[in-house]
C-alpha positions as CSV (number, residue, x, y, z in Angstrom):
1,M,-15.0,-3.5,-24.5
2,A,-17.9,-1.3,-23.3
3,E,-17.1,0.8,-20.2
4,K,-18.5,-0.6,-17.0
5,I,-21.3,1.4,-15.6
6,I,-21.2,2.2,-11.8
7,N,-24.7,1.9,-10.4
8,V,-25.6,4.0,-7.4
9,K,-28.6,3.9,-5.0
10,F,-29.7,6.3,-2.3
11,F,-31.4,5.9,1.1
12,I,-31.8,9.6,1.8
13,E,-34.7,11.5,3.4
14,N,-33.4,15.0,3.0
15,L,-34.8,16.0,-0.4
16,Q,-32.3,18.8,-1.0
17,I,-29.4,16.4,-0.4
18,L,-31.0,13.8,-2.5
19,E,-31.4,16.2,-5.4
20,E,-27.8,17.5,-5.1
21,L,-26.3,14.0,-5.1
22,N,-28.6,12.8,-7.9
23,N,-27.6,15.7,-10.1
24,L,-23.9,15.3,-9.3
25,I,-23.7,11.6,-9.9
26,S,-25.8,11.8,-13.1
27,S,-23.3,14.3,-14.5
28,L,-20.3,12.0,-14.0
29,E,-19.3,9.8,-16.9
30,G,-19.7,6.1,-16.2
31,F,-22.3,6.5,-13.3
32,H,-26.0,5.6,-13.3
33,V,-28.5,6.3,-10.5
34,R,-30.9,3.5,-9.8
35,K,-34.2,3.7,-7.9
36,L,-34.2,2.4,-4.3
37,S,-37.1,0.1,-5.3
38,D,-34.9,-1.6,-7.8
39,R,-33.8,-4.8,-6.1
40,T,-30.8,-5.4,-8.3
41,P,-27.5,-5.1,-6.3
42,C,-25.7,-1.9,-7.0
43,D,-22.0,-0.8,-6.8
44,I,-22.5,2.1,-4.3
45,F,-25.2,2.6,-1.7
46,I,-25.3,6.1,-0.1
47,I,-27.2,6.1,3.2
48,E,-28.2,9.1,5.2
49,T,-27.7,8.8,9.0
50,G,-27.9,11.1,12.0
51,G,-31.3,10.6,13.7
52,N,-30.9,7.4,15.7
53,P,-27.4,5.9,15.9
54,P,-28.5,2.3,16.9
55,Q,-31.1,2.3,14.1
56,D,-28.5,3.8,11.7
57,L,-26.0,1.1,12.5
58,Q,-28.6,-1.6,12.0
59,K,-29.4,-0.1,8.7
60,I,-25.8,-0.2,7.6
61,A,-25.3,-3.8,9.0
62,S,-28.4,-4.9,7.0
63,A,-27.2,-3.4,3.8
64,E,-23.8,-5.0,4.3
65,K,-25.2,-8.4,5.2
66,S,-27.6,-8.4,2.2
67,A,-24.8,-7.5,-0.2
68,A,-27.0,-4.7,-1.5
69,A,-23.8,-2.9,-2.8
70,K,-20.1,-3.4,-3.2
71,E,-19.5,-0.2,-1.1
72,I,-21.5,1.8,1.4
73,F,-21.1,5.6,1.7
74,L,-22.7,7.7,4.4
75,T,-23.9,11.2,4.6
76,S,-25.1,13.1,7.7
77,P,-25.6,16.6,9.1
78,H,-23.5,15.5,12.2
79,F,-20.1,13.9,12.6
80,K,-19.9,11.6,15.7
81,P,-16.4,9.9,16.0
82,D,-17.8,6.9,18.1
83,F,-20.5,6.3,15.5
84,M,-18.0,6.5,12.6
85,I,-15.6,4.1,14.1
86,Q,-18.5,1.5,14.4
87,A,-19.6,2.3,10.9
88,I,-16.1,1.8,9.4
89,R,-15.9,-1.5,11.2
90,L,-19.2,-2.5,9.5
91,G,-17.6,-1.7,6.1
92,V,-18.4,1.9,5.4
93,R,-15.7,3.5,3.1
94,E,-16.7,7.2,2.7
95,F,-18.5,9.8,4.7
96,F,-19.9,13.2,3.6
97,I,-20.8,15.8,6.1
98,Q,-23.9,17.9,5.2
99,P,-24.1,20.4,3.6
100,I,-22.4,18.4,0.8
101,N,-19.0,19.3,-0.5
102,K,-19.4,18.3,-4.2
103,E,-15.6,18.0,-4.7
104,D,-15.3,15.5,-1.9
105,V,-18.2,13.4,-3.3
106,E,-16.8,13.5,-6.8
107,R,-13.3,12.6,-5.6
108,A,-14.7,9.6,-3.7
109,L,-16.8,8.4,-6.6
110,L,-13.9,8.7,-9.1
111,K,-11.6,6.8,-6.7
112,F,-14.1,4.0,-6.6
113,R,-14.4,4.0,-10.4
114,D,-10.6,4.0,-10.8
115,S,-10.3,1.0,-8.4
116,Q,-12.9,-0.9,-10.4
117,E,-10.9,-0.3,-13.6
118,I,-7.7,-1.5,-12.0
119,V,-9.4,-4.6,-10.7
120,V,-11.0,-5.4,-14.1
121,R,-7.8,-4.7,-16.0
122,D,-5.5,-6.5,-13.7
123,S,-7.8,-9.5,-13.2
124,R,-6.8,-10.5,-16.8
125,K,-3.2,-10.9,-15.8
126,I,-2.1,-14.5,-15.5
127,K,1.4,-13.7,-14.2
128,R,1.7,-13.2,-10.4
129,G,3.3,-10.0,-9.2
130,K,6.7,-10.1,-7.5
131,I,7.0,-9.5,-3.8
132,I,10.1,-7.7,-2.7
133,D,10.9,-7.5,1.0
134,V,13.3,-4.8,2.0
135,I,14.7,-5.4,5.5
136,G,17.3,-3.5,7.5
137,S,20.3,-5.3,8.9
138,K,20.3,-2.7,11.7
139,G,18.0,0.2,12.7
140,G,18.6,3.5,11.1
141,I,20.5,2.4,8.0
142,G,17.9,3.6,5.5
143,A,15.7,0.6,4.7
144,T,12.6,2.9,4.2
145,T,14.6,5.1,1.9
146,V,15.5,2.0,-0.2
147,A,11.9,0.7,-0.2
148,V,10.3,4.1,-1.2
149,N,12.8,5.0,-3.9
150,L,12.9,1.5,-5.4
151,A,9.1,1.7,-5.8
152,A,9.4,5.2,-7.3
153,S,12.0,4.1,-9.7
154,L,10.1,0.9,-10.7
155,I,7.0,2.8,-11.6
156,K,8.9,5.1,-13.9
157,S,10.6,2.2,-15.6
158,K,10.0,1.1,-19.2
159,G,6.6,-0.4,-19.5
160,F,5.3,1.5,-16.4
161,P,4.7,-1.5,-14.2
162,S,2.1,-1.2,-11.5
163,V,3.6,-0.9,-8.0
164,A,2.3,-1.2,-4.5
165,L,4.2,-0.2,-1.3
166,I,3.5,-1.7,2.1
167,D,4.7,-0.5,5.4
168,M,5.3,-3.5,7.7
169,N,7.5,-1.5,10.1
170,L,5.1,-1.9,13.0
171,L,4.5,1.3,15.1
172,F,7.4,3.1,13.5
173,G,6.3,3.0,9.9
174,E,7.4,6.2,8.1
175,I,6.3,5.7,4.5
176,P,3.5,8.3,4.7
177,I,6.0,10.8,6.0
178,F,8.5,10.0,3.2
179,L,5.8,10.5,0.6
180,N,3.9,13.4,2.4
181,L,0.8,11.2,2.2
182,K,-2.3,11.2,4.3
183,S,-4.1,7.9,4.3
184,A,-7.4,7.2,5.9
185,F,-6.8,3.5,6.1
186,N,-3.9,1.0,6.8
187,W,-3.5,-2.7,6.6
188,G,-4.9,-3.1,10.1
189,E,-8.3,-2.1,8.6
190,M,-8.0,-4.9,6.0
191,A,-6.9,-7.4,8.6
192,R,-9.9,-6.6,10.8
193,N,-12.2,-7.2,7.8
194,I,-10.2,-10.1,6.3
195,S,-13.4,-12.1,5.7
196,R,-14.5,-9.7,3.0
197,A,-11.0,-9.1,1.6
198,D,-10.9,-9.2,-2.1
199,A,-9.4,-7.0,-4.9
200,T,-12.2,-4.5,-4.8
201,Y,-12.0,-4.0,-1.1
202,L,-8.2,-3.7,-1.2
203,M,-8.3,-1.0,-3.9
204,S,-10.8,0.9,-1.8
205,I,-8.4,1.3,1.1
206,L,-5.2,1.8,-0.8
207,T,-4.0,5.4,-1.2
208,K,-2.6,6.5,-4.5
209,H,0.5,8.7,-4.5
210,S,1.0,11.3,-7.1
211,S,3.8,9.2,-8.6
212,G,1.3,6.4,-9.2
213,I,2.4,4.1,-6.3
214,Y,-0.4,2.6,-4.3
215,V,0.4,2.7,-0.6
216,L,-0.8,0.6,2.3
217,P,0.6,2.1,5.6
218,S,1.1,0.3,8.9
219,P,-1.3,1.0,11.8
220,S,-0.2,4.1,13.7
221,A,-1.3,2.8,17.1
222,I,-0.6,-0.4,19.0
223,D,-4.2,-1.5,18.8
224,G,-3.8,-2.2,15.1
225,N,-1.0,-4.7,15.6
226,D,-2.9,-7.3,17.5
227,V,-4.8,-8.3,14.3
228,A,-1.6,-9.1,12.4
229,T,-1.1,-12.8,12.0
230,P,0.9,-14.7,9.4
231,E,-2.3,-16.0,7.8
232,I,-3.8,-12.6,7.5
233,I,-0.7,-11.0,6.0
234,A,-0.4,-13.9,3.6
235,K,-4.0,-13.3,2.4
236,I,-3.3,-9.6,1.9
237,L,-0.1,-10.3,-0.1
238,E,-1.9,-12.9,-2.2
239,I,-4.5,-10.4,-3.3
240,M,-1.9,-7.7,-4.0
241,A,0.1,-10.1,-6.1
242,Q,-3.0,-10.6,-8.3
243,L,-3.2,-6.8,-8.9
244,F,0.3,-5.4,-9.1
245,D,3.5,-6.2,-11.0
246,F,5.6,-5.4,-7.9
247,I,4.8,-5.3,-4.2
248,I,7.6,-3.5,-2.3
249,I,7.6,-4.1,1.5
250,D,9.4,-2.0,4.0
251,G,10.0,-4.9,6.4
252,G,11.7,-3.1,9.2
253,Q,14.2,-5.1,11.3
254,S,12.1,-7.6,13.3
255,L,12.0,-11.3,12.8
256,D,8.6,-12.3,14.3
257,D,6.1,-14.7,12.9
258,V,4.6,-12.1,10.5
259,S,8.0,-11.0,9.1
260,L,9.0,-14.7,8.7
261,K,5.9,-15.3,6.7
262,I,6.7,-12.3,4.5
263,L,10.2,-13.7,4.0
264,E,8.8,-17.0,3.0
265,L,6.4,-15.5,0.5
266,S,8.9,-13.0,-1.0
267,D,10.3,-13.5,-4.5
268,Y,13.4,-11.4,-3.5
269,V,14.7,-10.1,-0.2
270,F,16.9,-7.0,-0.2
271,V,19.0,-6.7,2.9
272,A,20.0,-3.1,3.4
273,A,23.4,-2.5,5.1
274,I,26.2,0.0,5.5
275,L,29.9,-0.6,5.5
276,S,30.4,-0.8,9.3
277,L,31.5,-3.8,11.3
278,P,28.3,-4.1,13.5
279,C,26.1,-3.9,10.4
280,L,28.1,-6.5,8.4
281,T,28.1,-8.8,11.4
282,N,24.3,-8.5,11.5
283,V,24.1,-9.3,7.8
284,K,26.2,-12.4,8.3
285,K,23.8,-13.4,11.2
286,L,20.8,-12.8,9.0
287,L,22.2,-14.9,6.1
288,W,23.0,-17.7,8.6
289,T,19.4,-17.5,10.0
290,F,17.9,-17.7,6.5
291,N,20.0,-20.8,5.8
292,S,19.0,-22.4,9.0
293,L,15.3,-21.7,8.4
294,G,15.5,-23.0,4.8
295,F,14.0,-19.7,3.5
296,P,14.5,-17.4,1.8
297,K,16.8,-19.4,-0.5
298,S,20.2,-17.8,-1.0
299,E,19.5,-17.1,-4.7
300,K,16.6,-14.8,-3.6
301,V,18.7,-12.7,-1.2
302,R,20.5,-9.6,-2.4
303,V,22.7,-7.4,-0.1
304,L,22.6,-3.6,-0.8
305,I,25.1,-1.2,0.6
306,N,23.5,2.1,1.5
307,R,25.4,5.4,2.1
308,Y,28.3,4.0,0.2
309,H,31.5,6.1,0.2
310,K,34.6,5.1,-1.8
311,K,36.9,6.1,1.1
312,S,35.1,3.9,3.6
313,L,37.4,2.2,6.1
314,I,36.0,-1.2,5.1
315,S,36.4,-2.0,1.4
316,L,33.9,-3.8,-0.7
317,K,36.2,-6.8,-1.0
318,E,36.5,-7.0,2.8
319,A,32.7,-6.7,3.1
320,E,32.0,-9.4,0.6
321,K,34.6,-11.7,2.2
322,S,33.0,-11.0,5.6
323,I,29.4,-11.9,4.6
324,E,30.6,-14.5,2.0
325,Q,28.3,-13.0,-0.6
326,E,28.6,-10.6,-3.5
327,I,27.3,-7.0,-3.0
328,Y,24.3,-6.6,-5.3
329,Q,24.0,-2.8,-5.4
330,L,25.8,0.3,-4.1
331,I,23.7,3.3,-3.1
332,E,25.8,6.5,-2.9
333,N,26.2,8.5,0.4
334,D,24.3,11.7,-0.5
335,Y,23.1,13.0,2.8
336,Q,22.0,16.4,1.4
337,T,19.8,15.1,-1.4
338,T,18.4,12.3,0.7
339,M,17.4,14.5,3.7
340,S,16.0,17.1,1.3
341,A,13.7,14.4,-0.1
342,I,12.7,13.1,3.3
343,N,12.0,16.5,4.8
344,Q,9.9,17.6,1.8
345,G,8.0,14.2,1.6
346,K,9.3,13.6,-2.0
347,T,11.1,10.8,-3.8
348,L,14.7,11.2,-5.0
349,L,13.4,11.3,-8.6
350,A,11.3,14.3,-7.7
351,I,14.1,16.1,-5.9
352,N,17.0,15.5,-8.3
353,S,16.7,13.0,-11.1
354,R,20.3,13.5,-12.2
355,A,21.9,12.8,-8.8
356,E,24.1,9.7,-8.6
357,I,22.0,8.3,-5.8
358,T,18.9,8.6,-7.9
359,K,20.7,6.8,-10.7
360,N,21.6,4.0,-8.3
361,F,17.9,3.4,-7.6
362,T,17.2,3.5,-11.3
363,D,19.9,0.8,-11.8
364,L,18.4,-1.3,-9.0
365,A,15.0,-1.1,-10.6
366,S,16.5,-2.1,-14.0
367,K,18.2,-5.1,-12.4
368,L,14.9,-6.1,-10.8
369,L,13.1,-5.9,-14.1
370,E,15.7,-8.1,-15.7
371,L,15.4,-10.7,-12.9
372,E,11.6,-10.6,-13.5
373,K,12.1,-11.3,-17.2
374,C,14.3,-14.2,-16.5
375,S,12.0,-15.8,-14.0
């Protein structure tokens, strides 16, 4: 199959900037510069702004409305936060301050090209990706550690499945900290633009971690949460399931309308707990609640014991008897390795691949892959 060509157009008055961008893009493999007079829709439209904000916003809105390009990038000699917020809401994905930093432009272009390759490649998949919801039976028991390191172990598994990681722990989402990741966008951005949500748009806002995991953080401020509805989250997950083999969700501890919709859509729910009476009591309450709701079905729910210690005052037999369910996976209590990973913003695999706790997550990933094969 021939490589897809990314077509780029410019609306730039500064001749020096125009020449620089033209030379840079022409030198990149897989890119082609088209004339502005060419009425054929392109992939990327780079617009120069800075003189008249209302006029510039109208220019962007017109380009977006006319579907002149899949994505709109901006360049300007000035950075005005208020203007950029409005531009982002109109659909702008990248901004280059003048004078142009060629590395920034190249990075943005290659990110777009990679996203197109993933969309094209994964659109051939017939099988829907599996949604795994990791929820904590109690705050502070390590649900985020489980979600992050399960994703990291999955992506290193045989066959190298594609993995996405979503932070649904509203306001207190920590996945970017756990992965030392700076992301320009979060699922709040996609929710606000849900009418144009598709695979291409999703890939443009996901951030790729060095491990290969694609990350969608939660909004970092409360104004991002008012756009979260069960219908919107369902749409986001539907698109993600078309693109990735596994979607791992850090679901936090809440049971609101959004989290209930995620539970309903999940293929498996991992309930993270520790061997303490309050925590096991919460697990029992959660399992009872699931049964009362009618979802998720009991065969979809797996209980994980985090920070497991053989000399715990509560034995595994006592725990299983208490919750009336078999423990699915034990994750060793290795405070030093875990905290070292968190403080450095790295996965356990990156910190110590031979540690017992790292092997526990490798085993969990293997079990998940086996479940997927049997489904």
